[in-house]
N, C-alpha and C positions, 0 to 999 in steps of 0.2 A: 316318592314315584320318580321325582327328579334323580334320586340316587340310582334307582334301577335303570332309568333310560339311560343314562350315563353309563353305566355297567354294562348294558346290553350292545352299546356302540364299541367297549373294549372287547367285548367277547368275540366280537368277528374278527378281531385282529390275527388270531392264529391261522384264519382261513387266508388271509393275503400272502401269508409267509410259507403255508404249508399245503393247505387244502387246494388251493388253485394249481399247484404244481403237477397235481395228478392228471390235470385235463389240459396241460399246456400243449399239448401236441395237437388238440383238437380245438382249442379255443379260437374264437374269431377275434378280430382287432377291438371291437368294441366290446364292452363288460358284458359277460356271458351269462351272468347270473345277479337276480337282485337280491340272492342272500347276503351278499357285502354291502348292501346298500347302507349308506350312511358313514362308510370308512372316510372318506375325504373329508367329512364335516368335523372330523375329531382332530385335534392338533396333538401330536404325540413329541413331546420334548425327550423322551429316551425310553428304550425297552432293552432289558439285557437279561439273558438266561442265568439263573443261579446254579450252583453246583447242588441242585436238588432235583430229583428226577420228576417231570411233570408241572414245575412250577416256574412261572414268569414273574419278574416284577416290571409295573407299567408306571411312568411319571407322566403327567400331564398336568402343566402349570404347577402348582402347589399341592396337587393330589397324587397320592401313591397308592397304587393298588397291587395286591399279589393276586394273581390269577394262574388257574390250572391251564394247562396247554390247550385244551379244547375250548377254552374260554366259558366252562359251565360255572365253575366255583371261584368265588373271589372273597377274599379276605379284605375289608374296608373298615375302617373307623371302628375297629375292634369287634366285628360282626363277620360271621361266615356265611355267605349269601349262595343260594342256587339262582343265578342269574336268568336262567330258562325258566324257571316256575315262579320267579320275584318272591321267593320265601327264604326265611331266615332258618340255620340250622343251629338249634340250640342244644338240644339233647341227643343222646346215642340213639333212640328211636327214630328220630327224625332221619338218620342215615337210612334206615330202610324204608320208612314212609316217603321220603323225597329222593335222596340221592340215589338210590338203588332201582330207581324208575325214571321212565321218560314221558312225562306228561304232554303229548302233542296238542292238545287242545290249549295250553297254556302258551306253547310256543307259536301258536299261529301258524303251524306249518300247515301249507294245502298239499296233502300227500299226492294229488293227481298231478301236480307241478313235476313231480319226479319221473313220471311216465313209467307208472306202474302196470304190471300185468293183474287185471283183477280175476279172482276164481272165488266162486260163490256169491250167496246172495243174501247172507245172513244180516242179522241186525247188528251185531258187535264186529269192529274191524280189526283185524290182524294186519301188522306190519313185518314182512319179512325181507332182510335184505339178503341176496343170493349171488352167486355166481353161476351160471349155466352148466359150467363143466365140474362143480363140486359135487363129488358123490354123496355128502351128507345133505346137501340143500336137496337131492334127489329123494332121500329119505324124507324128509319133511313135505316135499311137494306129493309125493305118495300117499302117506298119512294124511293130509287134509282134504284129500277129494273125498273122504269119507265125512267130512265136517262142512260141507258147502251149505247145509240148509239152515245152520246156525250161525256161521261167520262169513265174512266177507275178507278174502287174504288179499292184501296188496303185496305182490311180490317186485321188489325193487332190484334192479339188475346193476351189479358193481362189479366190475372186471379187478379181481386180486389176484390170479392164478397166472398171471402172464399173458404174452402176446397172443396166443391162440385164444384165451379167454376174452381180450379186447376185441379181437375181430369179430368174436359171434356177439358179443354184447354190442357192438355198434351196429352191426348187420340187424339183430333183433330190435335195437332201439330205434332205429331209422323205419323199419317196418312198422313198428307200433306207432311211432308219431305221425308218419305219413300216409299209412293205409287206412283203407275202411274197414268195417267191421268183419268182413271174411278173412282179411290179412290178419286182422289182430286175433281173430280165433285161431288162425294158423300158429301165431306165434306162441300164444297160449298153450296149444296141444303140444307144439315142440319143445316148451319149457317142462312141461309137466311128464312129457317121456324123454326129456334130454336127447332127442334126435335132431341135430343140425345137419344132418346129409342133405345136399342140394340146395343149402343157402346162396342166394345169388353171390356172384365172384366179387362183383362192384356194389357200393353202396348206392342207394338212389341219388341223382343229380341234385334234388331239393331236399336234402335230408336236414329235419330238425333236431340238431344235437343238444338244445337248451336244456330239455329234461334230462337227459343223460348227464350232462354236466353238473346240473342241480343236485343229482343223486349222488354223485361223486363227492361233490362238497358236503352233502350231507351227511354222508358214511363217515368222511375225516371228520366232520364236527362232532359225531358221536363216538369217536375212536374206537372204530369196529375192532375187536381183536381177532376177528375171524368171521367165517359164513358157515352155516346160516346165522344170522342174527334176528331175534326174533322180539317184536313189542307186542304184549297181550293188551287188550282192551283196557285194562285198568292201569296200565304204565309199567307192569313187571318186564324185565328185560332177561332175556337167555342166550347166551352165546353156544353155538352147536344145536346138534338135533336131540331134542327131547327123547327120553325112551318110549313115553307114551304122550302124543302131543296133546290128544284130548284131556288127559290129566293134567297136564300142565297149563293147558288154557284155563281149566276149571280151579287152578291153584290148590290141586288135592296133595296133601302131604305125602311124600315117599317113604312111608313107615317101614317098608320092607327092604329099602335100601340105605345103607349107611352112607353109600357116596353115590349118588346118581350118577349113572353111566351118561355122558354127553359126548358126542363128537362133533368137530367141526374142522374146516380149513383154515389155518393161519393166515393172515395177509402177510406173508412172507415175501411175496413178489409184487410188486407195483407195475402198472402199466406203463 
């Protein structure tokens, strides 16, 4: 347990150097998110990128840890560990069982801290990272409307498609965080219809940007390859719009498709 707690401190380090840059333009002077809590308590004697994609070497005192860029996987003491879920990866099947999933319950991540727009009221929760201007996100949001009785969808907005997306996300996030139920219903309908005409020109004077900042940091932590990015109730992840959303959520095998057709908008542009 002591080892895992130490590694969880290390896992936050990439956010200090990369994730927080995404929200630099909006960040207040004080710490904007508690996602990186504990960073200052870790004394780092050295950290250097290796000529290997996605791997860092971290040294603290007499300890050396090799860690993935997003802080999830660590090689320490001859063991490969999933820091997020606090589990050791020993066999190839562990890759699918552990590494290809995101277990939000083990991460102790509070979804509502990310300012999500909630759609549906089902028992099982599905997390979807979206850009409001992404057409493939629009497909997912259209498909999920028929599944509201079974699932609760948490739509987390992140602006990855440039300045216009950033403007829309900030305005919607400000309304979502600052408004009452009527305004939040309006934000939900705008997202589902991807109708952003008539949005206020200026952001509210008292806009709480902390949920949006946490959402951006979390998206960076998850190393989103694009949007939409889905996390199923059982932790399975999917980048792109599933051909049939209901089938993917139920983990039905796509026997009729050699290669499932999925589409996404890549995170080529940063706000």
